[in-house]
C-alpha positions, 0 to 999 in steps of 0.5 A: 500500500502507499499514498501520494505526495503531490505539490499543489501550486494552485488549486482551483475550485470550491472545496479545495485547499488554496495555496502552495501546499503539499497534499496527501490524497486517498487515491490508491491505487492509480495507474501510470498516467491516470488523471487525478479527478479533483486536481487534474494532476497526472499521477506517476507511479515509481517503483520505489518511494521517492519525491520525483515525478512529472513537472506539470506546471499546475500540479506536480506529482511527486510520486508514490511514497511507501508507508513505513509506519503502518501496514495500511494507510488507514492505520497511518491516517486514522487520527485527526491532527498533527502527525509526524512520520518517517518516509525514506529517511525523511521526517515529514509533518502532516496536518489533516484538513477536511475536504468535501470532494467525493473523490478525495475522502480526506486530505493531509496537507502541509507547507512545502517547508514543513515537510522537514521540521527544523529539528529533524536531526540530520536533514540539510537546509536545501536553499541556503546550505553553506560551506563552513570553515571550522572554528578553532576552540581551545577553551570551551566555556563551562556552565555557570548555572542551569535554569528551569524556567517558570510556567506562565501565560501571556497575551490573551492566555497563551500558555508558555514557559518563561526561561530568561526572567528579570533577575537574569537581565543584568547577567545576560545583558543585552537579552531581556527575556526568553519565552518558550511555547510548545503545545498541541492543545489548541486551548493553550494558544488559540487566544493568541496575543491581541494588540499590545505595545512595545518600546525600547527593544527588539523581539525575535520570534522563531517558529519551530512548528505552527502558523502565526500572523503578525500585524502592527501599527506601522502597516507591517504584516507577515505569516510565520510558519515552520522554521521562519523568523520574525525580527521586529525593532520596536524602537520608539513605539509600535502596537502589534498582534500575534495571532495563530492561524491554525485550529489544531496541531502543534505550535512550538517556538521561542520569543527572545527580547534583545535590548536596544542601546539608549541612542537607538531606543527612539529610532523608527520601528522596523520589521523583517520576516525571514523565511525558513529557506533564507536562513543560512545553514551548514552541516558540521563535521560530526553531522550537526545541522546548524541554522545561523539566524544571527551572527556568525558560526564556523565561517557562516554568516547569519541572516541578521547582523547588529553592530552594537549588540552583535547577537549570535543566534544558532539553532543546532540539531545534533545526531546522537553521540555527536559533538559540535563546537563553535567560537563565540567572542569572550566579551559576549554573554551567552546561554544554551537552551535545550529543547530536544534530548539532552546535551553535555555543555562544557562537560555538564549535563543539561536536559530538555527544557533547561537553559544553561547560562555559560560562564564569562571566562575571559580566556574561553573562546567558544562552546562545545556541545555533545549529544548523549544517547539520542539526537538533541536540539538546542538554541545557542544565543550570545551577545555583547552587553550594553552595560546600561541601566535597565528599567522595565515596565511590562512591554516598555524597556528604557533607561530611567523611570522618567522615560517609562512615564513618557512611554506610558503617556505617549501610548495613551495619547496615541503617539505609537506608530 
Protein backbone atom coordinates (compact mmCIF):
# COMPACT_ATOMS: atom_id res chain seq x y z
CA UNK A 1 0.00 0.00 0.00
CA UNK A 2 1.07 3.59 -0.42
CA UNK A 3 -0.03 7.17 -0.77
CA UNK A 4 0.82 10.11 -2.98
CA UNK A 5 2.75 13.28 -2.21
CA UNK A 6 1.59 15.98 -4.58
CA UNK A 7 2.83 19.57 -4.63
CA UNK A 8 -0.16 21.78 -5.41
CA UNK A 9 0.94 25.23 -6.56
CA UNK A 10 -2.61 26.45 -7.08
CA UNK A 11 -5.83 24.51 -6.78
CA UNK A 12 -8.93 25.98 -8.38
CA UNK A 13 -12.48 25.12 -7.43
CA UNK A 14 -14.69 25.14 -4.38
CA UNK A 15 -13.70 22.85 -1.59
CA UNK A 16 -10.02 22.58 -2.46
CA UNK A 17 -7.30 23.96 -0.23
CA UNK A 18 -5.80 27.08 -1.80
CA UNK A 19 -2.15 27.99 -1.87
CA UNK A 20 1.25 26.43 -2.17
CA UNK A 21 0.52 23.20 -0.30
CA UNK A 22 1.61 19.60 -0.12
CA UNK A 23 -1.35 17.21 -0.19
CA UNK A 24 -1.61 13.51 0.59
CA UNK A 25 -4.64 12.09 -1.18
CA UNK A 26 -6.55 8.90 -0.50
CA UNK A 27 -6.37 7.87 -4.15
CA UNK A 28 -4.99 4.35 -4.28
CA UNK A 29 -4.28 2.51 -6.48
CA UNK A 30 -3.73 4.64 -9.58
CA UNK A 31 -2.49 3.64 -12.99
CA UNK A 32 0.54 5.23 -14.59
CA UNK A 33 -0.53 8.45 -16.30
CA UNK A 34 -4.03 8.35 -14.82
CA UNK A 35 -5.63 11.77 -14.43
CA UNK A 36 -6.34 12.77 -10.84
CA UNK A 37 -10.01 13.85 -10.76
CA UNK A 38 -10.08 16.56 -8.09
CA UNK A 39 -6.94 18.47 -9.01
CA UNK A 40 -6.25 17.47 -12.58
CA UNK A 41 -2.75 16.14 -11.94
CA UNK A 42 -1.25 13.22 -13.84
CA UNK A 43 -0.08 10.58 -11.41
CA UNK A 44 3.29 8.99 -11.98
CA UNK A 45 3.98 5.81 -10.05
CA UNK A 46 7.55 4.95 -9.22
CA UNK A 47 8.96 1.55 -8.29
CA UNK A 48 10.38 2.85 -5.02
CA UNK A 49 9.50 5.52 -2.52
CA UNK A 50 10.61 8.94 -3.65
CA UNK A 51 9.67 12.51 -4.36
CA UNK A 52 10.36 12.58 -8.10
CA UNK A 53 7.54 12.92 -10.61
CA UNK A 54 6.24 14.81 -13.58
CA UNK A 55 6.71 18.57 -13.83
CA UNK A 56 3.28 19.74 -14.98
CA UNK A 57 3.09 23.47 -14.20
CA UNK A 58 -0.03 23.50 -12.07
CA UNK A 59 0.17 20.20 -10.24
CA UNK A 60 3.47 18.43 -9.85
CA UNK A 61 3.04 14.81 -8.85
CA UNK A 62 5.85 13.78 -6.54
CA UNK A 63 5.36 10.06 -6.91
CA UNK A 64 4.43 7.18 -4.66
CA UNK A 65 5.82 7.01 -1.14
CA UNK A 66 5.68 3.79 0.79
CA UNK A 67 4.09 3.90 4.22
CA UNK A 68 6.68 2.68 6.69
CA UNK A 69 4.71 3.38 9.87
CA UNK A 70 1.79 1.01 9.25
CA UNK A 71 0.67 -1.85 7.05
CA UNK A 72 -2.20 0.16 5.56
CA UNK A 73 -2.76 3.82 5.00
CA UNK A 74 -5.90 3.67 7.11
CA UNK A 75 -3.83 2.69 10.14
CA UNK A 76 -1.38 5.52 9.42
CA UNK A 77 -4.02 8.23 9.00
CA UNK A 78 -6.72 7.24 11.45
CA UNK A 79 -6.28 10.12 13.91
CA UNK A 80 -7.10 13.77 13.29
CA UNK A 81 -4.50 16.48 13.82
CA UNK A 82 -0.73 16.68 13.53
CA UNK A 83 1.16 13.51 12.73
CA UNK A 84 4.85 13.00 12.13
CA UNK A 85 6.14 10.07 10.05
CA UNK A 86 9.42 8.94 8.56
CA UNK A 87 9.34 8.19 4.83
CA UNK A 88 12.52 7.12 3.09
CA UNK A 89 14.58 8.57 5.89
CA UNK A 90 12.78 11.91 5.87
CA UNK A 91 10.76 13.14 8.84
CA UNK A 92 7.55 14.65 7.46
CA UNK A 93 5.00 16.64 9.44
CA UNK A 94 1.35 16.35 8.31
CA UNK A 95 -1.77 18.28 9.28
CA UNK A 96 -5.21 16.92 8.43
CA UNK A 97 -7.79 19.13 6.72
CA UNK A 98 -11.35 18.31 5.72
CA UNK A 99 -12.35 18.22 2.06
CA UNK A 100 -15.86 17.83 0.60
CA UNK A 101 -14.61 16.29 -2.67
CA UNK A 102 -16.27 12.86 -3.10
CA UNK A 103 -13.20 11.56 -4.94
CA UNK A 104 -10.95 12.61 -2.05
CA UNK A 105 -12.42 11.46 1.30
CA UNK A 106 -9.69 13.18 3.25
CA UNK A 107 -6.57 15.20 2.68
CA UNK A 108 -3.41 15.77 4.64
CA UNK A 109 -1.56 18.98 3.90
CA UNK A 110 1.44 20.92 4.98
CA UNK A 111 3.50 23.77 3.56
CA UNK A 112 6.46 22.71 1.46
CA UNK A 113 8.91 23.99 4.09
CA UNK A 114 7.04 21.99 6.71
CA UNK A 115 7.96 18.65 5.15
CA UNK A 116 11.06 18.50 7.33
CA UNK A 117 10.69 20.19 10.72
CA UNK A 118 13.73 22.31 11.61
CA UNK A 119 14.53 19.89 14.45
CA UNK A 120 14.56 16.79 12.22
CA UNK A 121 18.10 15.78 13.08
CA UNK A 122 20.40 15.22 10.15
CA UNK A 123 18.37 16.91 7.39
CA UNK A 124 20.15 19.65 5.43
CA UNK A 125 18.63 23.01 4.52
CA UNK A 126 18.42 22.99 0.75
CA UNK A 127 18.10 26.66 -0.20
CA UNK A 128 20.82 28.18 1.96
CA UNK A 129 23.18 25.27 2.68
CA UNK A 130 26.56 26.95 3.09
CA UNK A 131 30.12 25.68 3.18
CA UNK A 132 31.63 26.03 6.63
CA UNK A 133 35.17 26.81 7.80
CA UNK A 134 35.74 25.07 11.16
CA UNK A 135 36.40 27.34 14.13
CA UNK A 136 39.28 26.58 16.46
CA UNK A 137 38.10 26.32 20.06
CA UNK A 138 40.83 25.68 22.61
CA UNK A 139 38.97 26.51 25.81
CA UNK A 140 35.19 25.94 25.74
CA UNK A 141 33.02 27.78 28.20
CA UNK A 142 31.64 25.94 31.22
CA UNK A 143 28.16 26.18 32.73
CA UNK A 144 27.67 28.74 35.49
CA UNK A 145 24.08 27.76 36.31
CA UNK A 146 21.15 25.78 34.91
CA UNK A 147 17.72 27.44 34.81
CA UNK A 148 14.46 25.52 34.51
CA UNK A 149 12.01 28.33 33.77
CA UNK A 150 8.54 29.09 35.08
CA UNK A 151 5.19 28.15 33.58
CA UNK A 152 3.07 31.24 32.94
CA UNK A 153 0.62 32.72 30.46
CA UNK A 154 0.72 35.88 28.38
CA UNK A 155 -1.32 37.68 25.76
CA UNK A 156 -4.93 36.51 25.96
CA UNK A 157 -3.97 33.41 27.94
CA UNK A 158 -1.33 31.64 25.84
CA UNK A 159 0.48 29.08 27.97
CA UNK A 160 4.26 29.28 27.83
CA UNK A 161 7.43 28.88 29.86
CA UNK A 162 9.46 31.98 30.76
CA UNK A 163 13.09 30.91 30.95
CA UNK A 164 15.03 34.17 30.94
CA UNK A 165 13.41 36.27 33.66
CA UNK A 166 14.10 39.78 35.03
CA UNK A 167 16.60 38.63 37.67
CA UNK A 168 18.87 37.41 34.84
CA UNK A 169 18.70 40.57 32.71
CA UNK A 170 21.91 42.09 34.03
CA UNK A 171 23.72 38.77 33.94
CA UNK A 172 22.67 38.04 30.34
CA UNK A 173 22.71 41.63 29.07
CA UNK A 174 21.68 42.51 26.29
CA UNK A 175 18.99 39.80 26.50
CA UNK A 176 15.86 40.66 28.42
CA UNK A 177 13.54 37.67 28.13
CA UNK A 178 13.20 34.23 26.56
CA UNK A 179 9.76 32.63 26.29
CA UNK A 180 9.30 29.05 25.10
CA UNK A 181 5.96 27.80 23.81
CA UNK A 182 5.11 24.24 22.84
CA UNK A 183 1.67 22.68 22.81
CA UNK A 184 -0.60 20.62 20.58
CA UNK A 185 -3.64 21.57 22.70
CA UNK A 186 -5.48 24.38 20.84
CA UNK A 187 -6.78 25.83 24.08
CA UNK A 188 -3.21 26.64 25.09
CA UNK A 189 -2.56 29.01 22.18
CA UNK A 190 -5.68 29.87 20.14
CA UNK A 191 -6.39 33.13 22.01
CA UNK A 192 -3.03 34.45 20.80
CA UNK A 193 -1.54 37.85 21.52
CA UNK A 194 -4.00 40.62 20.54
CA UNK A 195 -2.86 44.22 20.05
CA UNK A 196 -0.23 45.27 22.58
CA UNK A 197 2.55 47.92 22.61
CA UNK A 198 6.34 47.76 22.80
CA UNK A 199 9.10 50.36 23.10
CA UNK A 200 12.86 50.26 23.53
CA UNK A 201 13.95 46.76 22.42
CA UNK A 202 13.81 44.13 19.69
CA UNK A 203 11.71 40.96 19.61
CA UNK A 204 12.85 37.84 17.76
CA UNK A 205 10.23 35.15 17.20
CA UNK A 206 11.42 31.77 15.90
CA UNK A 207 8.76 29.24 14.91
CA UNK A 208 9.68 25.57 15.01
CA UNK A 209 6.14 24.48 14.17
CA UNK A 210 2.84 26.24 13.55
CA UNK A 211 1.40 29.34 11.87
CA UNK A 212 1.30 32.79 13.45
CA UNK A 213 0.11 36.04 11.81
CA UNK A 214 1.80 39.34 12.72
CA UNK A 215 0.17 42.74 12.15
CA UNK A 216 1.36 46.08 13.50
CA UNK A 217 0.50 49.77 13.65
CA UNK A 218 3.26 50.64 11.16
CA UNK A 219 1.45 48.69 8.44
CA UNK A 220 3.60 45.57 8.52
CA UNK A 221 2.06 42.13 8.19
CA UNK A 222 3.56 38.67 7.87
CA UNK A 223 2.88 34.98 8.41
CA UNK A 224 5.34 32.97 10.46
CA UNK A 225 5.47 29.28 9.57
CA UNK A 226 7.70 26.32 10.36
CA UNK A 227 11.32 27.45 10.56
CA UNK A 228 10.59 31.15 9.92
CA UNK A 229 11.92 34.06 11.97
CA UNK A 230 10.37 37.46 12.62
CA UNK A 231 12.77 40.18 13.76
CA UNK A 232 10.99 43.30 15.00
CA UNK A 233 12.59 46.51 16.25
CA UNK A 234 10.03 48.23 18.48
CA UNK A 235 12.14 51.41 18.56
CA UNK A 236 10.19 54.44 19.77
CA UNK A 237 6.94 52.51 19.86
CA UNK A 238 4.76 50.07 17.99
CA UNK A 239 1.48 48.26 18.59
CA UNK A 240 1.24 44.77 17.15
CA UNK A 241 -0.64 41.48 17.38
CA UNK A 242 0.49 37.88 17.01
CA UNK A 243 -2.42 35.55 16.31
CA UNK A 244 -2.42 31.82 15.47
CA UNK A 245 -3.60 30.77 12.00
CA UNK A 246 -4.28 27.16 12.88
CA UNK A 247 -7.10 25.46 14.72
CA UNK A 248 -5.22 22.39 15.89
CA UNK A 249 -1.84 20.70 15.75
CA UNK A 250 1.49 21.60 17.28
CA UNK A 251 2.61 25.17 17.88
CA UNK A 252 6.20 25.48 19.05
CA UNK A 253 8.85 28.16 19.14
CA UNK A 254 10.65 30.90 21.02
CA UNK A 255 10.44 34.63 21.56
CA UNK A 256 13.63 36.43 22.56
CA UNK A 257 13.83 40.08 23.64
CA UNK A 258 17.06 41.96 22.92
CA UNK A 259 17.68 45.35 24.47
CA UNK A 260 18.45 48.40 22.35
CA UNK A 261 21.21 50.86 23.26
CA UNK A 262 19.96 54.17 24.68
CA UNK A 263 20.86 56.04 21.49
CA UNK A 264 18.59 53.79 19.39
CA UNK A 265 15.60 53.35 21.68
CA UNK A 266 13.72 56.18 19.96
CA UNK A 267 14.54 55.12 16.40
CA UNK A 268 11.72 54.42 13.97
CA UNK A 269 10.32 50.89 14.41
CA UNK A 270 11.28 48.23 11.91
CA UNK A 271 10.18 44.75 10.95
CA UNK A 272 11.63 41.87 8.96
CA UNK A 273 10.26 38.45 8.08
CA UNK A 274 12.97 35.85 7.41
CA UNK A 275 11.59 32.71 5.75
CA UNK A 276 12.97 29.29 6.55
CA UNK A 277 14.81 28.99 3.23
CA UNK A 278 16.56 32.36 3.64
CA UNK A 279 18.38 31.38 6.84
CA UNK A 280 21.94 30.21 6.14
CA UNK A 281 22.71 26.69 7.35
CA UNK A 282 25.58 24.25 7.37
CA UNK A 283 26.41 20.71 8.42
CA UNK A 284 29.26 20.36 10.92
CA UNK A 285 31.90 17.59 10.67
CA UNK A 286 30.09 15.23 13.07
CA UNK A 287 26.71 15.78 11.45
CA UNK A 288 25.16 18.63 13.45
CA UNK A 289 22.85 20.77 11.31
CA UNK A 290 23.18 24.44 12.24
CA UNK A 291 20.92 27.32 11.21
CA UNK A 292 22.62 30.69 11.62
CA UNK A 293 19.82 33.11 12.39
CA UNK A 294 22.14 35.89 13.54
CA UNK A 295 25.86 36.49 13.88
CA UNK A 296 28.44 34.03 12.60
CA UNK A 297 29.40 30.41 13.27
CA UNK A 298 32.19 28.34 11.73
CA UNK A 299 32.68 30.87 8.96
CA UNK A 300 28.97 31.06 8.04
CA UNK A 301 27.33 34.47 8.36
CA UNK A 302 23.75 34.59 9.57
CA UNK A 303 20.64 36.29 8.25
CA UNK A 304 20.81 39.20 10.74
CA UNK A 305 23.64 41.40 11.99
CA UNK A 306 23.61 44.12 14.63
CA UNK A 307 26.62 46.39 15.17
CA UNK A 308 26.17 47.23 18.84
CA UNK A 309 24.91 44.04 20.50
CA UNK A 310 26.46 41.70 17.90
CA UNK A 311 23.95 38.90 18.63
CA UNK A 312 24.66 35.28 17.77
CA UNK A 313 21.57 33.07 17.42
CA UNK A 314 22.02 29.46 16.31
CA UNK A 315 19.60 26.55 16.08
CA UNK A 316 21.62 23.34 16.39
CA UNK A 317 20.38 19.78 15.84
CA UNK A 318 22.90 17.09 16.79
CA UNK A 319 22.77 13.39 15.95
CA UNK A 320 23.08 11.04 18.92
CA UNK A 321 26.57 10.87 20.44
CA UNK A 322 27.93 13.67 18.24
CA UNK A 323 29.80 16.83 19.19
CA UNK A 324 29.60 20.40 17.92
CA UNK A 325 31.92 23.35 18.53
CA UNK A 326 31.75 27.00 17.58
CA UNK A 327 33.68 30.09 18.57
CA UNK A 328 31.97 32.99 20.33
CA UNK A 329 33.66 36.19 21.49
CA UNK A 330 34.83 36.13 25.10
CA UNK A 331 33.19 39.55 25.53
CA UNK A 332 29.71 38.11 24.93
CA UNK A 333 27.21 36.87 27.47
CA UNK A 334 25.81 33.52 26.32
CA UNK A 335 23.34 30.77 27.08
CA UNK A 336 22.18 27.46 25.62
CA UNK A 337 18.55 26.33 25.78
CA UNK A 338 17.98 22.61 25.12
CA UNK A 339 14.61 21.85 23.52
CA UNK A 340 15.16 18.20 22.45
CA UNK A 341 17.07 15.40 24.13
CA UNK A 342 19.98 16.21 26.41
CA UNK A 343 23.40 17.79 25.92
CA UNK A 344 26.73 17.88 27.67
CA UNK A 345 27.54 21.59 27.74
CA UNK A 346 31.09 22.27 28.82
CA UNK A 347 31.07 18.87 30.49
CA UNK A 348 27.78 19.36 32.39
CA UNK A 349 24.56 17.53 31.53
CA UNK A 350 21.72 19.85 30.52
CA UNK A 351 18.37 18.17 29.88
CA UNK A 352 15.49 19.23 27.65
CA UNK A 353 13.61 22.27 28.91
CA UNK A 354 16.64 23.71 30.69
CA UNK A 355 18.77 26.79 29.96
CA UNK A 356 22.50 26.71 30.67
CA UNK A 357 24.00 30.11 31.47
CA UNK A 358 27.61 29.98 30.27
CA UNK A 359 30.44 31.41 32.31
CA UNK A 360 32.23 34.65 31.42
CA UNK A 361 35.78 33.34 31.49
CA UNK A 362 37.87 35.90 29.61
CA UNK A 363 40.13 33.10 28.36
CA UNK A 364 37.29 30.99 26.93
CA UNK A 365 36.96 31.13 23.16
CA UNK A 366 33.88 29.08 22.30
CA UNK A 367 31.28 26.45 23.13
CA UNK A 368 31.31 22.66 22.90
CA UNK A 369 28.07 20.66 22.87
CA UNK A 370 27.79 16.86 22.93
CA UNK A 371 24.55 14.93 22.37
CA UNK A 372 24.26 11.91 24.63
CA UNK A 373 22.19 8.81 23.82
CA UNK A 374 19.68 10.39 21.43
CA UNK A 375 19.50 13.26 18.95
CA UNK A 376 19.28 16.68 20.55
CA UNK A 377 18.22 20.18 19.61
CA UNK A 378 19.22 23.48 21.19
CA UNK A 379 19.48 27.18 20.57
CA UNK A 380 22.74 28.97 21.36
CA UNK A 381 22.40 32.69 21.99
CA UNK A 382 25.19 35.17 22.68
CA UNK A 383 25.53 38.94 22.62
CA UNK A 384 27.73 41.86 23.58
CA UNK A 385 26.47 43.53 26.78
CA UNK A 386 25.33 47.16 26.66
CA UNK A 387 26.17 47.86 30.32
CA UNK A 388 23.40 50.46 30.56
CA UNK A 389 20.61 50.86 33.14
CA UNK A 390 17.61 48.61 32.51
CA UNK A 391 14.21 49.93 33.60
CA UNK A 392 11.31 47.77 32.52
CA UNK A 393 7.60 48.28 32.91
CA UNK A 394 5.79 45.45 31.11
CA UNK A 395 6.28 45.95 27.36
CA UNK A 396 8.44 49.07 27.76
CA UNK A 397 12.20 48.85 28.40
CA UNK A 398 14.04 52.13 28.86
CA UNK A 399 16.97 53.53 30.88
CA UNK A 400 15.11 55.59 33.51
CA UNK A 401 11.74 55.88 35.25
CA UNK A 402 11.14 59.20 33.57
CA UNK A 403 11.44 57.53 30.17
CA UNK A 404 8.94 54.88 31.26
CA UNK A 405 6.46 57.57 32.34
CA UNK A 406 6.91 59.21 28.94
CA UNK A 407 6.35 55.91 27.16
CA UNK A 408 3.07 55.40 29.03
CA UNK A 409 1.95 58.93 28.18
CA UNK A 410 2.88 58.56 24.52
CA UNK A 411 0.98 55.28 24.30
CA UNK A 412 -2.14 56.71 25.97
CA UNK A 413 -2.06 59.70 23.61
CA UNK A 414 -1.76 57.51 20.51
CA UNK A 415 1.78 58.53 19.51
CA UNK A 416 2.99 54.99 18.76
CA UNK A 417 3.30 54.17 15.04
